[in-house]
Every structure is written in C-alpha cells, then in structure tokens.
C-alpha positions as CSV (number, residue, x, y, z in Angstrom):
1,M,70.7,150.1,188.2
2,G,68.4,150.9,185.5
3,R,66.3,148.4,183.5
4,L,68.7,145.8,182.1
5,T,68.7,145.9,178.2
6,Y,72.2,144.6,177.1
7,L,74.1,141.4,178.0
8,L,77.8,142.0,177.3
9,D,79.9,139.3,175.7
10,S,83.5,139.0,176.8
11,N,84.9,140.8,173.8
12,I,82.9,143.9,174.7
13,L,83.5,143.6,178.5
14,S,87.2,143.4,178.1
15,E,87.6,146.2,175.5
16,P,88.4,148.9,178.2
17,T,91.6,146.9,179.0
18,R,93.1,147.1,175.6
19,A,95.8,149.7,174.9
20,N,93.9,151.1,171.9
21,A,90.4,150.5,173.0
22,N,87.7,151.1,170.4
23,P,86.0,154.5,171.2
24,L,82.7,153.4,169.9
25,V,82.6,150.6,172.4
26,L,83.9,152.7,175.1
27,N,81.2,155.4,174.5
28,K,78.4,152.8,174.4
29,L,79.7,151.3,177.7
30,K,79.5,154.8,179.3
31,Q,76.2,155.6,177.8
32,F,74.5,152.4,178.7
33,G,76.5,151.2,181.8
34,T,73.5,151.0,184.1
35,R,71.6,149.0,181.6
36,T,74.2,146.4,181.0
37,C,74.9,143.0,182.6
38,T,76.8,139.9,181.6
39,A,76.5,136.2,182.0
40,S,78.2,133.9,184.3
41,V,79.6,132.0,181.3
42,V,81.4,135.2,180.2
43,I,82.9,135.5,183.6
44,H,84.2,132.0,183.2
45,E,85.7,132.7,179.8
46,M,87.4,135.8,181.1
47,R,88.8,134.2,184.1
48,F,90.0,131.2,182.1
49,G,91.7,133.5,179.7
50,V,93.4,135.4,182.5
51,E,94.6,132.4,184.3
52,R,96.2,130.9,181.2
53,L,98.5,133.9,180.7
54,P,102.1,133.8,181.8
55,E,102.7,135.7,185.1
56,G,103.4,139.4,184.6
57,K,102.0,142.9,184.4
58,R,99.3,142.1,181.9
59,K,98.1,139.1,183.7
60,A,97.9,141.2,187.0
61,A,96.1,144.1,185.4
62,L,93.5,141.8,183.8
63,A,92.9,139.9,186.9
64,N,92.5,143.2,188.8
65,Y,90.0,144.5,186.1
66,L,88.0,141.3,186.3
67,N,88.0,141.5,190.2
68,R,86.8,145.1,190.0
69,L,84.1,144.1,187.5
70,L,82.7,141.5,190.1
71,V,82.4,144.0,192.9
72,Q,81.0,146.8,190.8
73,P,77.1,146.9,190.3
74,I,77.2,144.9,187.1
75,A,74.6,142.1,187.2
76,V,75.9,138.6,186.4
77,L,73.2,136.5,185.2
78,P,73.1,132.6,185.6
79,Y,72.6,129.8,183.3
80,D,69.5,128.5,184.8
81,N,66.7,126.0,184.0
82,E,65.0,128.3,181.5
83,A,68.2,129.1,179.6
84,A,69.1,125.3,179.7
85,I,65.8,124.4,178.1
86,Y,66.1,127.1,175.5
87,H,69.7,126.1,174.8
88,A,68.8,122.4,174.4
89,D,65.8,123.3,172.1
90,E,68.1,125.6,169.9
91,R,70.8,122.9,169.6
92,V,68.2,120.4,168.4
93,R,66.7,123.0,165.9
94,Q,70.1,124.1,164.6
95,A,71.5,120.6,164.3
96,A,68.5,119.7,162.0
97,L,69.4,122.7,159.9
98,G,73.1,121.7,159.7
99,Y,74.3,124.4,162.0
100,S,76.7,124.0,165.0
101,T,77.7,126.6,167.5
102,L,80.1,126.5,170.4
103,Y,78.5,125.2,173.6
104,A,79.4,128.3,175.7
105,D,78.1,130.6,172.9
106,G,74.9,128.7,173.1
107,Q,74.8,129.2,176.9
108,I,75.5,133.1,176.5
109,A,72.8,133.3,173.8
110,A,70.3,131.4,176.0
111,I,70.8,133.7,178.9
112,A,70.2,136.8,176.8
113,A,67.2,135.3,175.0
114,V,65.3,134.1,178.1
115,N,65.9,137.4,179.8
116,G,64.8,139.5,176.8
117,L,68.2,141.2,176.5
118,T,70.2,142.3,173.4
119,L,73.4,140.3,173.3
120,V,76.2,142.8,172.4
121,T,79.2,141.0,170.8
122,R,81.8,141.6,168.2
123,N,81.2,138.0,167.0
124,I,77.7,138.4,165.5
125,A,78.3,135.3,163.1
126,D,78.7,133.1,166.2
127,F,75.1,133.9,167.4
128,K,73.3,134.5,164.2
129,Y,71.3,131.3,164.0
130,F,69.6,131.6,167.4
131,K,65.9,132.4,167.5
132,Q,64.5,135.2,169.5
133,L,67.9,136.8,170.0
134,Q,68.7,140.3,169.3
135,L,72.3,141.2,168.5
136,E,74.3,144.4,168.4
137,N,78.0,145.0,167.6
138,W,79.1,148.1,169.3
139,F,82.4,148.0,167.3
140,E,80.4,149.1,164.3
141,T,77.7,151.4,165.5
C-alpha cells in the first residue's frame, strides 16, 4: 500500500456496484486505489444498508462486494480517542454557530481530519462545516 491520502465515504466506495457507475469515480478509484482507505463507520453504514435489503440477487451481490472489500488491502481506520476528541470539539463549535451534522458524518469527518486525509464524498454539504478537513467530490472532478 502507498501512503494513504484519501478516506472514502460510502457513496464513493459503493459506486462500483451500480449498474451505471460514474466513470469519473471509477477512474479515480483505479488511479488512487493504493492511496485510499475508509472508516469503520463507513463499513457500518454499508453493512447496515445491505442487511436492510430484501433477500435477493442485489442483496447477495452487495454483501459479496462488501466482504471482498474487507479482505482486500484497503485500510479501515477506527474511530479512536483522537477522533472522538476532535468530534466532540467540533460538535460544540458547530452547535455554537447553529450548525448540526449527523453523528456518523461527524465520526467519518473526525477520522479523516485526525489522520490528515482528504475525505472523498458526493455529499460535500454534509461535511462543509468541519475545521481542518479537506474534501473532494470525485463525481465532479
């Protein structure tokens, strides 16, 4: 694995499973594959989404994709003490400014920020209020 640069959100990590996957995202995944990682919170989001699907081919295919992701050399970073402190501080700061973000998004942002990684997501608006967080949207670049 190369030096980690990008933390992938679930909407990026799951894009290859879509019937009409965005070619920009697929190209970036291929280009930066060894420099990407994800967060344990993203794995939770993806697993939760898969398990809520009705039994069938789509659920089986997505479960298989997720299982393959976890045995490939993609790093999965934890929500550790440093991330928890960053997250708590950001929640206080944002609340004082009148902003509110989803708890899981705060965890993902914290993991990216404390590890000095660029968070790659389609949902830039969900993360725009976090300090010291670099964002990219591979659907638009």
